[in-house]
PDB file with SEQRES, HELIX, SHEET and CRYST1 records, atoms N, CA, C and O in Angstrom:
SEQRES   1 A   76  MET LYS LYS TYR SER PHE PHE ASN SER ARG HIS LEU LYS          
SEQRES   2 A   76  GLN ILE TYR VAL GLU ASP LEU LYS ASP GLY ILE GLY LEU          
SEQRES   3 A   76  LEU THR VAL LEU ASN SER LYS ASN PRO ILE LEU THR ASP          
SEQRES   4 A   76  GLU ASN ASN ASN LEU ILE GLN LEU SER ASN ILE HIS ASP          
SEQRES   5 A   76  VAL ILE ILE HIS VAL GLU PHE LYS ALA ASP THR LYS ILE          
SEQRES   6 A   76  LEU LYS GLU GLY LYS LYS LYS PRO ALA VAL ILE                  
HELIX    1 AA1 LEU A   20  LEU A   30  1                                  11    
SHEET    1 AA1 2 SER A   5  ASN A   8  0                                        
SHEET    2 AA1 2 LYS A  13  ILE A  15 -1                                        
SHEET    1 AA2 2 ILE A  36  ASP A  39  0                                        
SHEET    2 AA2 2 LEU A  44  GLN A  46 -1                                        
CRYST1    1.000    1.000    1.000  90.00  90.00  90.00 P 1           1          
ATOM      1  N   MET A   1      21.323 -16.732 -28.338  1.00  0.00           N  
ATOM      2  CA  MET A   1      20.947 -15.565 -27.559  1.00  0.00           C  
ATOM      3  C   MET A   1      19.424 -15.483 -27.495  1.00  0.00           C  
ATOM      4  O   MET A   1      18.748 -15.639 -28.512  1.00  0.00           O  
ATOM      5  N   LYS A   2      18.891 -15.240 -26.316  1.00  0.00           N  
ATOM      6  CA  LYS A   2      17.442 -15.125 -26.129  1.00  0.00           C  
ATOM      7  C   LYS A   2      16.946 -13.799 -26.691  1.00  0.00           C  
ATOM      8  O   LYS A   2      17.609 -12.771 -26.550  1.00  0.00           O  
ATOM      9  N   LYS A   3      15.786 -13.825 -27.325  1.00  0.00           N  
ATOM     10  CA  LYS A   3      15.183 -12.602 -27.841  1.00  0.00           C  
ATOM     11  C   LYS A   3      14.199 -12.062 -26.813  1.00  0.00           C  
ATOM     12  O   LYS A   3      13.397 -12.818 -26.265  1.00  0.00           O  
ATOM     13  N   TYR A   4      14.252 -10.768 -26.546  1.00  0.00           N  
ATOM     14  CA  TYR A   4      13.323 -10.101 -25.645  1.00  0.00           C  
ATOM     15  C   TYR A   4      12.473  -9.148 -26.467  1.00  0.00           C  
ATOM     16  O   TYR A   4      13.007  -8.235 -27.097  1.00  0.00           O  
ATOM     17  N   SER A   5      11.165  -9.343 -26.474  1.00  0.00           N  
ATOM     18  CA  SER A   5      10.283  -8.456 -27.220  1.00  0.00           C  
ATOM     19  C   SER A   5      10.062  -7.177 -26.426  1.00  0.00           C  
ATOM     20  O   SER A   5       9.895  -7.211 -25.207  1.00  0.00           O  
ATOM     21  N   PHE A   6      10.062  -6.058 -27.124  1.00  0.00           N  
ATOM     22  CA  PHE A   6       9.835  -4.794 -26.428  1.00  0.00           C  
ATOM     23  C   PHE A   6       9.167  -3.786 -27.339  1.00  0.00           C  
ATOM     24  O   PHE A   6       9.254  -3.880 -28.564  1.00  0.00           O  
ATOM     25  N   PHE A   7       8.497  -2.816 -26.725  1.00  0.00           N  
ATOM     26  CA  PHE A   7       7.878  -1.720 -27.451  1.00  0.00           C  
ATOM     27  C   PHE A   7       8.959  -0.694 -27.730  1.00  0.00           C  
ATOM     28  O   PHE A   7       9.648  -0.253 -26.810  1.00  0.00           O  
ATOM     29  N   ASN A   8       9.114  -0.310 -28.979  1.00  0.00           N  
ATOM     30  CA  ASN A   8      10.202   0.563 -29.400  1.00  0.00           C  
ATOM     31  C   ASN A   8       9.647   1.901 -29.890  1.00  0.00           C  
ATOM     32  O   ASN A   8       9.017   1.965 -30.946  1.00  0.00           O  
ATOM     33  N   SER A   9       9.877   2.955 -29.132  1.00  0.00           N  
ATOM     34  CA  SER A   9       9.573   4.300 -29.615  1.00  0.00           C  
ATOM     35  C   SER A   9      10.904   5.047 -29.715  1.00  0.00           C  
ATOM     36  O   SER A   9      11.955   4.483 -29.410  1.00  0.00           O  
ATOM     37  N   ARG A  10      10.864   6.280 -30.128  1.00  0.00           N  
ATOM     38  CA  ARG A  10      12.117   7.022 -30.339  1.00  0.00           C  
ATOM     39  C   ARG A  10      12.973   7.091 -29.076  1.00  0.00           C  
ATOM     40  O   ARG A  10      14.189   6.908 -29.141  1.00  0.00           O  
ATOM     41  N   HIS A  11      12.348   7.352 -27.933  1.00  0.00           N  
ATOM     42  CA  HIS A  11      13.121   7.537 -26.706  1.00  0.00           C  
ATOM     43  C   HIS A  11      12.835   6.490 -25.636  1.00  0.00           C  
ATOM     44  O   HIS A  11      13.723   6.148 -24.856  1.00  0.00           O  
ATOM     45  N   LEU A  12      11.619   5.982 -25.591  1.00  0.00           N  
ATOM     46  CA  LEU A  12      11.219   5.091 -24.500  1.00  0.00           C  
ATOM     47  C   LEU A  12      11.168   3.644 -24.967  1.00  0.00           C  
ATOM     48  O   LEU A  12      10.563   3.331 -25.992  1.00  0.00           O  
ATOM     49  N   LYS A  13      11.792   2.791 -24.223  1.00  0.00           N  
ATOM     50  CA  LYS A  13      11.761   1.362 -24.511  1.00  0.00           C  
ATOM     51  C   LYS A  13      11.067   0.670 -23.346  1.00  0.00           C  
ATOM     52  O   LYS A  13      11.450   0.870 -22.193  1.00  0.00           O  
ATOM     53  N   GLN A  14      10.065  -0.128 -23.627  1.00  0.00           N  
ATOM     54  CA  GLN A  14       9.380  -0.888 -22.589  1.00  0.00           C  
ATOM     55  C   GLN A  14       9.569  -2.366 -22.888  1.00  0.00           C  
ATOM     56  O   GLN A  14       9.200  -2.843 -23.961  1.00  0.00           O  
ATOM     57  N   ILE A  15      10.139  -3.081 -21.946  1.00  0.00           N  
ATOM     58  CA  ILE A  15      10.444  -4.492 -22.143  1.00  0.00           C  
ATOM     59  C   ILE A  15       9.650  -5.308 -21.134  1.00  0.00           C  
ATOM     60  O   ILE A  15       9.624  -4.984 -19.947  1.00  0.00           O  
ATOM     61  N   TYR A  16       9.007  -6.361 -21.607  1.00  0.00           N  
ATOM     62  CA  TYR A  16       8.176  -7.202 -20.754  1.00  0.00           C  
ATOM     63  C   TYR A  16       8.736  -8.619 -20.702  1.00  0.00           C  
ATOM     64  O   TYR A  16       9.031  -9.216 -21.737  1.00  0.00           O  
ATOM     65  N   VAL A  17       8.879  -9.144 -19.512  1.00  0.00           N  
ATOM     66  CA  VAL A  17       9.244 -10.550 -19.323  1.00  0.00           C  
ATOM     67  C   VAL A  17       8.221 -11.159 -18.370  1.00  0.00           C  
ATOM     68  O   VAL A  17       7.599 -10.448 -17.581  1.00  0.00           O  
ATOM     69  N   GLU A  18       8.051 -12.466 -18.445  1.00  0.00           N  
ATOM     70  CA  GLU A  18       6.995 -13.096 -17.662  1.00  0.00           C  
ATOM     71  C   GLU A  18       7.482 -13.945 -16.504  1.00  0.00           C  
ATOM     72  O   GLU A  18       6.662 -14.471 -15.752  1.00  0.00           O  
ATOM     73  N   ASP A  19       8.774 -14.096 -16.336  1.00  0.00           N  
ATOM     74  CA  ASP A  19       9.233 -14.796 -15.139  1.00  0.00           C  
ATOM     75  C   ASP A  19      10.553 -14.214 -14.656  1.00  0.00           C  
ATOM     76  O   ASP A  19      11.267 -13.540 -15.398  1.00  0.00           O  
ATOM     77  N   LEU A  20      10.854 -14.490 -13.407  1.00  0.00           N  
ATOM     78  CA  LEU A  20      12.017 -13.906 -12.743  1.00  0.00           C  
ATOM     79  C   LEU A  20      13.324 -14.277 -13.436  1.00  0.00           C  
ATOM     80  O   LEU A  20      14.229 -13.449 -13.545  1.00  0.00           O  
ATOM     81  N   LYS A  21      13.423 -15.508 -13.899  1.00  0.00           N  
ATOM     82  CA  LYS A  21      14.641 -15.966 -14.575  1.00  0.00           C  
ATOM     83  C   LYS A  21      14.907 -15.139 -15.841  1.00  0.00           C  
ATOM     84  O   LYS A  21      16.045 -14.751 -16.104  1.00  0.00           O  
ATOM     85  N   ASP A  22      13.848 -14.872 -16.623  1.00  0.00           N  
ATOM     86  CA  ASP A  22      14.005 -14.040 -17.818  1.00  0.00           C  
ATOM     87  C   ASP A  22      14.367 -12.608 -17.451  1.00  0.00           C  
ATOM     88  O   ASP A  22      15.140 -11.966 -18.164  1.00  0.00           O  
ATOM     89  N   GLY A  23      13.818 -12.094 -16.345  1.00  0.00           N  
ATOM     90  CA  GLY A  23      14.141 -10.741 -15.895  1.00  0.00           C  
ATOM     91  C   GLY A  23      15.609 -10.601 -15.540  1.00  0.00           C  
ATOM     92  O   GLY A  23      16.249  -9.610 -15.893  1.00  0.00           O  
ATOM     93  N   ILE A  24      16.145 -11.599 -14.837  1.00  0.00           N  
ATOM     94  CA  ILE A  24      17.564 -11.583 -14.480  1.00  0.00           C  
ATOM     95  C   ILE A  24      18.420 -11.655 -15.736  1.00  0.00           C  
ATOM     96  O   ILE A  24      19.425 -10.952 -15.851  1.00  0.00           O  
ATOM     97  N   GLY A  25      18.020 -12.507 -16.677  1.00  0.00           N  
ATOM     98  CA  GLY A  25      18.748 -12.609 -17.946  1.00  0.00           C  
ATOM     99  C   GLY A  25      18.716 -11.302 -18.722  1.00  0.00           C  
ATOM    100  O   GLY A  25      19.720 -10.902 -19.312  1.00  0.00           O  
ATOM    101  N   LEU A  26      17.564 -10.635 -18.722  1.00  0.00           N  
ATOM    102  CA  LEU A  26      17.434  -9.360 -19.425  1.00  0.00           C  
ATOM    103  C   LEU A  26      18.357  -8.307 -18.837  1.00  0.00           C  
ATOM    104  O   LEU A  26      18.998  -7.565 -19.581  1.00  0.00           O  
ATOM    105  N   LEU A  27      18.435  -8.228 -17.514  1.00  0.00           N  
ATOM    106  CA  LEU A  27      19.335  -7.260 -16.885  1.00  0.00           C  
ATOM    107  C   LEU A  27      20.788  -7.536 -17.268  1.00  0.00           C  
ATOM    108  O   LEU A  27      21.567  -6.601 -17.457  1.00  0.00           O  
ATOM    109  N   THR A  28      21.152  -8.797 -17.381  1.00  0.00           N  
ATOM    110  CA  THR A  28      22.505  -9.163 -17.814  1.00  0.00           C  
ATOM    111  C   THR A  28      22.750  -8.687 -19.238  1.00  0.00           C  
ATOM    112  O   THR A  28      23.810  -8.140 -19.541  1.00  0.00           O  
ATOM    113  N   VAL A  29      21.765  -8.896 -20.115  1.00  0.00           N  
ATOM    114  CA  VAL A  29      21.893  -8.456 -21.513  1.00  0.00           C  
ATOM    115  C   VAL A  29      22.013  -6.937 -21.582  1.00  0.00           C  
ATOM    116  O   VAL A  29      22.877  -6.417 -22.287  1.00  0.00           O  
ATOM    117  N   LEU A  30      21.149  -6.220 -20.855  1.00  0.00           N  
ATOM    118  CA  LEU A  30      21.179  -4.756 -20.894  1.00  0.00           C  
ATOM    119  C   LEU A  30      22.473  -4.189 -20.326  1.00  0.00           C  
ATOM    120  O   LEU A  30      22.884  -3.089 -20.693  1.00  0.00           O  
ATOM    121  N   ASN A  31      23.108  -4.927 -19.442  1.00  0.00           N  
ATOM    122  CA  ASN A  31      24.357  -4.478 -18.841  1.00  0.00           C  
ATOM    123  C   ASN A  31      25.556  -4.709 -19.764  1.00  0.00           C  
ATOM    124  O   ASN A  31      26.655  -4.232 -19.480  1.00  0.00           O  
ATOM    125  N   SER A  32      25.356  -5.429 -20.855  1.00  0.00           N  
ATOM    126  CA  SER A  32      26.454  -5.681 -21.791  1.00  0.00           C  
ATOM    127  C   SER A  32      26.642  -4.469 -22.703  1.00  0.00           C  
ATOM    128  O   SER A  32      25.800  -3.572 -22.734  1.00  0.00           O  
ATOM    129  N   LYS A  33      27.732  -4.448 -23.433  1.00  0.00           N  
ATOM    130  CA  LYS A  33      28.020  -3.326 -24.328  1.00  0.00           C  
ATOM    131  C   LYS A  33      27.177  -3.452 -25.594  1.00  0.00           C  
ATOM    132  O   LYS A  33      27.238  -4.471 -26.282  1.00  0.00           O  
ATOM    133  N   ASN A  34      26.396  -2.429 -25.901  1.00  0.00           N  
ATOM    134  CA  ASN A  34      25.552  -2.362 -27.093  1.00  0.00           C  
ATOM    135  C   ASN A  34      24.696  -3.610 -27.294  1.00  0.00           C  
ATOM    136  O   ASN A  34      24.867  -4.320 -28.285  1.00  0.00           O  
ATOM    137  N   PRO A  35      23.769  -3.889 -26.361  1.00  0.00           N  
ATOM    138  CA  PRO A  35      22.938  -5.089 -26.475  1.00  0.00           C  
ATOM    139  C   PRO A  35      22.015  -5.049 -27.690  1.00  0.00           C  
ATOM    140  O   PRO A  35      21.639  -3.976 -28.162  1.00  0.00           O  
ATOM    141  N   ILE A  36      21.659  -6.220 -28.184  1.00  0.00           N  
ATOM    142  CA  ILE A  36      20.757  -6.349 -29.325  1.00  0.00           C  
ATOM    143  C   ILE A  36      19.480  -7.022 -28.848  1.00  0.00           C  
ATOM    144  O   ILE A  36      19.521  -8.085 -28.229  1.00  0.00           O  
ATOM    145  N   LEU A  37      18.338  -6.392 -29.141  1.00  0.00           N  
ATOM    146  CA  LEU A  37      17.032  -6.920 -28.761  1.00  0.00           C  
ATOM    147  C   LEU A  37      16.143  -7.002 -29.992  1.00  0.00           C  
ATOM    148  O   LEU A  37      16.477  -6.459 -31.045  1.00  0.00           O  
ATOM    149  N   THR A  38      15.007  -7.685 -29.855  1.00  0.00           N  
ATOM    150  CA  THR A  38      14.023  -7.795 -30.926  1.00  0.00           C  
ATOM    151  C   THR A  38      12.816  -6.944 -30.551  1.00  0.00           C  
ATOM    152  O   THR A  38      12.282  -7.088 -29.451  1.00  0.00           O  
ATOM    153  N   ASP A  39      12.367  -6.045 -31.458  1.00  0.00           N  
ATOM    154  CA  ASP A  39      11.221  -5.197 -31.127  1.00  0.00           C  
ATOM    155  C   ASP A  39       9.910  -5.887 -31.493  1.00  0.00           C  
ATOM    156  O   ASP A  39       9.903  -7.047 -31.904  1.00  0.00           O  
ATOM    157  N   GLU A  40       8.789  -5.156 -31.338  1.00  0.00           N  
ATOM    158  CA  GLU A  40       7.470  -5.737 -31.561  1.00  0.00           C  
ATOM    159  C   GLU A  40       7.230  -6.154 -33.005  1.00  0.00           C  
ATOM    160  O   GLU A  40       6.310  -6.927 -33.273  1.00  0.00           O  
ATOM    161  N   ASN A  41       8.033  -5.662 -33.938  1.00  0.00           N  
ATOM    162  CA  ASN A  41       7.916  -6.032 -35.354  1.00  0.00           C  
ATOM    163  C   ASN A  41       8.982  -7.033 -35.779  1.00  0.00           C  
ATOM    164  O   ASN A  41       9.201  -7.234 -36.973  1.00  0.00           O  
ATOM    165  N   ASN A  42       9.646  -7.663 -34.813  1.00  0.00           N  
ATOM    166  CA  ASN A  42      10.735  -8.623 -35.045  1.00  0.00           C  
ATOM    167  C   ASN A  42      11.954  -8.006 -35.720  1.00  0.00           C  
ATOM    168  O   ASN A  42      12.740  -8.719 -36.344  1.00  0.00           O  
ATOM    169  N   ASN A  43      12.121  -6.686 -35.602  1.00  0.00           N  
ATOM    170  CA  ASN A  43      13.343  -6.035 -36.064  1.00  0.00           C  
ATOM    171  C   ASN A  43      14.420  -6.236 -35.006  1.00  0.00           C  
ATOM    172  O   ASN A  43      14.136  -6.158 -33.811  1.00  0.00           O  
ATOM    173  N   LEU A  44      15.645  -6.492 -35.431  1.00  0.00           N  
ATOM    174  CA  LEU A  44      16.756  -6.545 -34.486  1.00  0.00           C  
ATOM    175  C   LEU A  44      17.219  -5.123 -34.234  1.00  0.00           C  
ATOM    176  O   LEU A  44      17.545  -4.400 -35.175  1.00  0.00           O  
ATOM    177  N   ILE A  45      17.251  -4.717 -32.982  1.00  0.00           N  
ATOM    178  CA  ILE A  45      17.590  -3.350 -32.599  1.00  0.00           C  
ATOM    179  C   ILE A  45      18.808  -3.382 -31.692  1.00  0.00           C  
ATOM    180  O   ILE A  45      18.835  -4.102 -30.694  1.00  0.00           O  
ATOM    181  N   GLN A  46      19.818  -2.594 -32.049  1.00  0.00           N  
ATOM    182  CA  GLN A  46      20.986  -2.480 -31.174  1.00  0.00           C  
ATOM    183  C   GLN A  46      20.833  -1.225 -30.329  1.00  0.00           C  
ATOM    184  O   GLN A  46      20.579  -0.140 -30.852  1.00  0.00           O  
ATOM    185  N   LEU A  47      20.991  -1.381 -29.022  1.00  0.00           N  
ATOM    186  CA  LEU A  47      20.871  -0.253 -28.102  1.00  0.00           C  
ATOM    187  C   LEU A  47      22.249   0.281 -27.757  1.00  0.00           C  
ATOM    188  O   LEU A  47      23.218  -0.473 -27.670  1.00  0.00           O  
ATOM    189  N   SER A  48      22.324   1.587 -27.561  1.00  0.00           N  
ATOM    190  CA  SER A  48      23.568   2.193 -27.090  1.00  0.00           C  
ATOM    191  C   SER A  48      23.197   3.352 -26.175  1.00  0.00           C  
ATOM    192  O   SER A  48      22.075   3.855 -26.218  1.00  0.00           O  
ATOM    193  N   ASN A  49      24.137   3.765 -25.356  1.00  0.00           N  
ATOM    194  CA  ASN A  49      23.936   4.906 -24.468  1.00  0.00           C  
ATOM    195  C   ASN A  49      22.679   4.744 -23.610  1.00  0.00           C  
ATOM    196  O   ASN A  49      21.850   5.651 -23.538  1.00  0.00           O  
ATOM    197  N   ILE A  50      22.545   3.595 -22.966  1.00  0.00           N  
ATOM    198  CA  ILE A  50      21.385   3.344 -22.106  1.00  0.00           C  
ATOM    199  C   ILE A  50      21.499   4.204 -20.849  1.00  0.00           C  
ATOM    200  O   ILE A  50      22.526   4.191 -20.170  1.00  0.00           O  
ATOM    201  N   HIS A  51      20.430   4.954 -20.542  1.00  0.00           N  
ATOM    202  CA  HIS A  51      20.436   5.811 -19.356  1.00  0.00           C  
ATOM    203  C   HIS A  51      19.017   5.958 -18.831  1.00  0.00           C  
ATOM    204  O   HIS A  51      18.060   5.562 -19.496  1.00  0.00           O  
ATOM    205  N   ASP A  52      18.882   6.523 -17.646  1.00  0.00           N  
ATOM    206  CA  ASP A  52      17.581   6.745 -17.001  1.00  0.00           C  
ATOM    207  C   ASP A  52      16.746   5.467 -16.972  1.00  0.00           C  
ATOM    208  O   ASP A  52      15.620   5.443 -17.469  1.00  0.00           O  
ATOM    209  N   VAL A  53      17.289   4.430 -16.400  1.00  0.00           N  
ATOM    210  CA  VAL A  53      16.618   3.134 -16.348  1.00  0.00           C  
ATOM    211  C   VAL A  53      15.630   3.094 -15.183  1.00  0.00           C  
ATOM    212  O   VAL A  53      15.982   3.438 -14.055  1.00  0.00           O  
ATOM    213  N   ILE A  54      14.405   2.679 -15.455  1.00  0.00           N  
ATOM    214  CA  ILE A  54      13.392   2.472 -14.430  1.00  0.00           C  
ATOM    215  C   ILE A  54      12.976   1.003 -14.512  1.00  0.00           C  
ATOM    216  O   ILE A  54      12.625   0.506 -15.582  1.00  0.00           O  
ATOM    217  N   ILE A  55      13.019   0.321 -13.379  1.00  0.00           N  
ATOM    218  CA  ILE A  55      12.625  -1.084 -13.349  1.00  0.00           C  
ATOM    219  C   ILE A  55      11.349  -1.197 -12.529  1.00  0.00           C  
ATOM    220  O   ILE A  55      11.314  -0.792 -11.367  1.00  0.00           O  
ATOM    221  N   HIS A  56      10.303  -1.748 -13.132  1.00  0.00           N  
ATOM    222  CA  HIS A  56       9.012  -1.933 -12.466  1.00  0.00           C  
ATOM    223  C   HIS A  56       8.768  -3.435 -12.370  1.00  0.00           C  
ATOM    224  O   HIS A  56       8.782  -4.140 -13.379  1.00  0.00           O  
ATOM    225  N   VAL A  57       8.547  -3.914 -11.155  1.00  0.00           N  
ATOM    226  CA  VAL A  57       8.348  -5.348 -10.949  1.00  0.00           C  
ATOM    227  C   VAL A  57       6.996  -5.584 -10.290  1.00  0.00           C  
ATOM    228  O   VAL A  57       6.686  -4.974  -9.266  1.00  0.00           O  
ATOM    229  N   GLU A  58       6.194  -6.464 -10.871  1.00  0.00           N  
ATOM    230  CA  GLU A  58       4.948  -6.913 -10.259  1.00  0.00           C  
ATOM    231  C   GLU A  58       5.045  -8.417 -10.104  1.00  0.00           C  
ATOM    232  O   GLU A  58       5.507  -9.110 -11.010  1.00  0.00           O  
ATOM    233  N   PHE A  59       4.610  -8.928  -8.951  1.00  0.00           N  
ATOM    234  CA  PHE A  59       4.653 -10.377  -8.782  1.00  0.00           C  
ATOM    235  C   PHE A  59       3.577 -10.838  -7.819  1.00  0.00           C  
ATOM    236  O   PHE A  59       3.052 -10.058  -7.025  1.00  0.00           O  
ATOM    237  N   LYS A  60       3.262 -12.117  -7.905  1.00  0.00           N  
ATOM    238  CA  LYS A  60       2.358 -12.771  -6.963  1.00  0.00           C  
ATOM    239  C   LYS A  60       3.180 -13.793  -6.207  1.00  0.00           C  
ATOM    240  O   LYS A  60       4.039 -14.457  -6.788  1.00  0.00           O  
ATOM    241  N   ALA A  61       2.922 -13.924  -4.906  1.00  0.00           N  
ATOM    242  CA  ALA A  61       3.665 -14.896  -4.105  1.00  0.00           C  
ATOM    243  C   ALA A  61       2.844 -15.288  -2.885  1.00  0.00           C  
ATOM    244  O   ALA A  61       2.062 -14.492  -2.366  1.00  0.00           O  
ATOM    245  N   ASP A  62       3.029 -16.513  -2.438  1.00  0.00           N  
ATOM    246  CA  ASP A  62       2.464 -16.941  -1.162  1.00  0.00           C  
ATOM    247  C   ASP A  62       3.381 -16.422  -0.059  1.00  0.00           C  
ATOM    248  O   ASP A  62       4.599 -16.384  -0.231  1.00  0.00           O  
ATOM    249  N   THR A  63       2.802 -16.022   1.072  1.00  0.00           N  
ATOM    250  CA  THR A  63       3.614 -15.480   2.165  1.00  0.00           C  
ATOM    251  C   THR A  63       3.279 -16.166   3.478  1.00  0.00           C  
ATOM    252  O   THR A  63       2.198 -16.730   3.644  1.00  0.00           O  
ATOM    253  N   LYS A  64       4.218 -16.107   4.402  1.00  0.00           N  
ATOM    254  CA  LYS A  64       3.960 -16.543   5.769  1.00  0.00           C  
ATOM    255  C   LYS A  64       4.759 -15.638   6.697  1.00  0.00           C  
ATOM    256  O   LYS A  64       5.841 -15.175   6.339  1.00  0.00           O  
ATOM    257  N   ILE A  65       4.224 -15.386   7.890  1.00  0.00           N  
ATOM    258  CA  ILE A  65       4.894 -14.525   8.864  1.00  0.00           C  
ATOM    259  C   ILE A  65       5.960 -15.343   9.582  1.00  0.00           C  
ATOM    260  O   ILE A  65       5.655 -16.373  10.183  1.00  0.00           O  
ATOM    261  N   LEU A  66       7.198 -14.892   9.523  1.00  0.00           N  
ATOM    262  CA  LEU A  66       8.293 -15.579  10.200  1.00  0.00           C  
ATOM    263  C   LEU A  66       8.472 -15.075  11.624  1.00  0.00           C  
ATOM    264  O   LEU A  66       8.795 -15.841  12.531  1.00  0.00           O  
ATOM    265  N   LYS A  67       8.257 -13.778  11.806  1.00  0.00           N  
ATOM    266  CA  LYS A  67       8.363 -13.191  13.137  1.00  0.00           C  
ATOM    267  C   LYS A  67       7.325 -12.084  13.217  1.00  0.00           C  
ATOM    268  O   LYS A  67       7.300 -11.185  12.377  1.00  0.00           O  
ATOM    269  N   GLU A  68       6.479 -12.151  14.219  1.00  0.00           N  
ATOM    270  CA  GLU A  68       5.422 -11.162  14.346  1.00  0.00           C  
ATOM    271  C   GLU A  68       5.979  -9.880  14.942  1.00  0.00           C  
ATOM    272  O   GLU A  68       6.675  -9.907  15.957  1.00  0.00           O  
ATOM    273  N   GLY A  69       5.671  -8.765  14.308  1.00  0.00           N  
ATOM    274  CA  GLY A  69       6.143  -7.473  14.781  1.00  0.00           C  
ATOM    275  C   GLY A  69       5.373  -7.013  16.007  1.00  0.00           C  
ATOM    276  O   GLY A  69       4.226  -7.408  16.219  1.00  0.00           O  
ATOM    277  N   LYS A  70       6.012  -6.178  16.810  1.00  0.00           N  
ATOM    278  CA  LYS A  70       5.370  -5.622  18.006  1.00  0.00           C  
ATOM    279  C   LYS A  70       4.811  -4.253  17.655  1.00  0.00           C  
ATOM    280  O   LYS A  70       5.485  -3.426  17.041  1.00  0.00           O  
ATOM    281  N   LYS A  71       3.572  -4.032  18.054  1.00  0.00           N  
ATOM    282  CA  LYS A  71       2.959  -2.732  17.799  1.00  0.00           C  
ATOM    283  C   LYS A  71       3.506  -1.730  18.798  1.00  0.00           C  
ATOM    284  O   LYS A  71       3.579  -2.005  19.996  1.00  0.00           O  
ATOM    285  N   LYS A  72       3.887  -0.570  18.296  1.00  0.00           N  
ATOM    286  CA  LYS A  72       4.400   0.493  19.166  1.00  0.00           C  
ATOM    287  C   LYS A  72       3.266   1.462  19.466  1.00  0.00           C  
ATOM    288  O   LYS A  72       2.423   1.702  18.601  1.00  0.00           O  
ATOM    289  N   PRO A  73       3.224   2.029  20.680  1.00  0.00           N  
ATOM    290  CA  PRO A  73       2.171   3.004  20.993  1.00  0.00           C  
ATOM    291  C   PRO A  73       2.326   4.255  20.124  1.00  0.00           C  
ATOM    292  O   PRO A  73       3.438   4.660  19.784  1.00  0.00           O  
ATOM    293  N   ALA A  74       1.202   4.844  19.782  1.00  0.00           N  
ATOM    294  CA  ALA A  74       1.218   6.050  18.956  1.00  0.00           C  
ATOM    295  C   ALA A  74       1.817   7.214  19.728  1.00  0.00           C  
ATOM    296  O   ALA A  74       1.554   7.372  20.920  1.00  0.00           O  
ATOM    297  N   VAL A  75       2.610   8.021  19.061  1.00  0.00           N  
ATOM    298  CA  VAL A  75       3.191   9.217  19.671  1.00  0.00           C  
ATOM    299  C   VAL A  75       2.363  10.404  19.206  1.00  0.00           C  
ATOM    300  O   VAL A  75       2.206  10.644  18.009  1.00  0.00           O  
ATOM    301  N   ILE A  76       1.826  11.155  20.196  1.00  0.00           N  
ATOM    302  CA  ILE A  76       0.966  12.299  19.845  1.00  0.00           C  
ATOM    303  C   ILE A  76       1.668  13.592  20.184  1.00  0.00           C  
ATOM    304  O   ILE A  76       1.115  14.670  19.967  1.00  0.00           O  
TER     305      ILE A  76                                                      
END                                                                             
């Protein structure tokens, strides 16, 4: 089982992953019944009653325009 390091406070858990594959794996783990994670002090922590989940994603990517949008006239 992969270990995910996270900041552990009484109510708020912040988990950091560095690539998309690990993020997908983490969501799978969190979706399981009573997942076990490793905190910042290498303690094994079992989670239960997970609620109020907020997912924040930041990424860098190269982009290209596939279809150019048409500008619409402003409505006044």
